[in-house]
N, C-alpha and C positions, 0 to 999 in steps of 0.2 A: 518511433525508434530510429536513430540515425545509423549510418554505416559503421561508425566506431563501436556503438553499442552492440550491433549485430555481430561484428567480428569478435568482440570481447566475449559475448555469450557463447559463440561457437567454439572459441578457444577454450573457455572454461568447461564446456560440455565435453569436448574432446579429451581434455586433461583428466576429467573424472573417469571417462571410459578407459583411458590408459591405466590409471591407478587401479581400477576395479579388475582389469584384465591381469595385471601383474599380481594382484592379491589372489585372484582365483587360481592362476597357474602355479603360484608359489605353494598354496595350501594343497593343491592336487599333487604336485610333484613331491612335496614334503611327506604327505601321507603314503605315497607309493614307495618312497625311499626308506621311510621308517619300517614299513612292512618288509621290504627287501633286506634291510639291515637286520631285522629280527629273525628272518628266515636263515640268513647266513650265520648269525650267532647260534641259532638252534642246531644247525648242522655241525658247526665247529664244536659245540658243547658235546654232541653225540660222539664226535671223533676224539674228544678230550685233547684238543690242541693246547700247546703250551704258549705262554706269553712270549711274543717275539722280543728279541733284545732291543735296547733303546735305539740303536742305529737304524734297525729295520723299521721300528715303529715311527721314528721321525721321518725317514725317507718315504715310507709308504703313505703316511698321513699328509705330510706337507707336499710331497710330490704329486699325489692325486688331487689335492686341493688346488695346487698351482695349475694342474691340467684343466680343472674346471674354469679357472680365471682365463686361461689361454684360449679356451674354446667357448667362452660365454656367449658369443654371437653366432655360434654354429650349432646345427642339430646334433653334432657329435658331443656337444657339451652335456646333453642329457645322459649319454653313456658315461661320461666322466663323473657326473654326480652319483650314479649308481656304483661306479668303481670306488669312489671315496667312501660312500656310506656302507658299501659291502665290506670294505677293508676295516672300517671302524666297528662294524658288527662282529667281524672275525676277532678283533683284538679284545672285544668285550667278553667273549666266551670263557676265558680262564677265570675272570673275576666272578662271573655268574656261577661257575662250577664250584669255586671256593665258598661262595655264600651258601650254596645248596648243601654243603657239608654240615651246616648248622642244623639242629633239630627243627627249627622253625624257618629254615632258609627260604622255602617257597613263599611263606607269608611275608618275609622281608622284601623279596623281589616284587611281589604283588603290591605291597604298600608303597614301595619306591615308584613303581609305575603309576599307581593311582595318584600319588602326591605330585609327580611330575606333570601328569595330565591336568590336575586341578590348578596348579600354578600357571601352566601354559594357557589354558582356556580362560582362566580368570584374568590374567594380565593382558592377553590379546583382546579379550572381550572388552576390557576397560578402554583400551586404546581405540578399538573400532567404534565404540559408543561415544566416547568423549572427543575423538579426533585430536587429542592433545599432542603437541609436538614435544618429543623427548630427545631431540637431537642434541640438546645441551649436555646430555649425559655421556656423549661419545668420548670426550677426552678423559674424563674421570674413569670410565669403564676400561679404557685402553690401559691406563696407568695401573689400575687395580688388577687387571688380568696379568700384566707383565710381572707385577709384584707377587701375585699368588703363584704364578708358574715358577718363579725363582725360589719361593718358599717351599714349593712342592719338591723341586729338585734337591733342596737342602734337606728336607725331611727324608727323602729316599737315600741320599748320600750318607747321612748320619744316623739313619734309622731311629727317628724320634716320633713315637706314636702320637703324642699330644700335638705335635706340629702337623702331623697328617690330618688329624681331626680339625684343627684350626683352619687348615687350607681347604678342607672339604666344606666347612661352614662358609668360608669366604667365597668359594665358587658357587654355592647355592645363592648367595646374595648377588654376586656379579652376574651369574647366568640369568637370574630373574630381571636384573636391570637391562641385560642385553636383549631379552625378549621384548621389553618395553621399547627400547631404542630401535630395534630392527623392525618391529611392527609399525612403529611411528614413521620410520623411513619410507616404508611402502605406502602407508596411508597419505603421507604428506608429500609424496613425489621425490623423496631423496634417493630412492632406489628404484630404478626402472627395469633392471634385469632380474627376471624371476629365478634364474639359475643361481646367481649370487645370493639372492634373498633366501632361497631354499637352503643353501649351504650354511649361511649364517644362523638361521633358526635351528637347523639340525645340530650344529655344534653346541649351541646353547642348551638344547634339550638333552643332548648326550652328556654334557658336563653336569647338568642339573641332576639327571638320573644317577650317574655314577657317584656324585657327591652325596646324594641322599642315601644311596645304597650303602656307602661306606659308613655314614653316620648311624643309620639304623642297625647295621651289622655290629658296630662297635658297642652300641648301648643296648641292643635288644637281642643279639645273637645268643643262642643257647646250644652248647655242645651236647 
């Protein structure tokens, strides 16, 4: 084996170790942040907090997300991740309380959680096993997310229930695609920062859960 082959093998081995470390740290931080988000949501539900207005929601969500990006190379970035996920858990509480007003509200929440888990583990497992590169989905998913967000704002502004459901369905598909894309980015070396990877997967799971919750509530909720 010549020197070039030795260097190539060492570089490849080091690259695999980096990818595995990012994946391990991402899943660890993601699980911890999901638990923290759920704990904050539970406390907020008990306190019966009201949904913050749109300005507070946008500033809180995007401000804390920007903080994560600003601190992504610092240990303080971990605290920023928990700040973001805790805030998102807080904003989830009013929706969960409204679903619990249904006779079968608890079952709807459980079904939404279970379905979200099945989709996440199924898609992530597929990427981990196949090592397939889904980076080509990035552009399409970005355009789809922007379009769905604009449609969501229109649904709120004009109070169109059918459009709300259509947007929720679109977010289920887009969030599933994002899980494929983001997991692929970690596996194939496109994302080397586990804080950013954690935030990306958390947002996809959050959108997936909320969208499924709204769909199941619309079609299966009983007063």
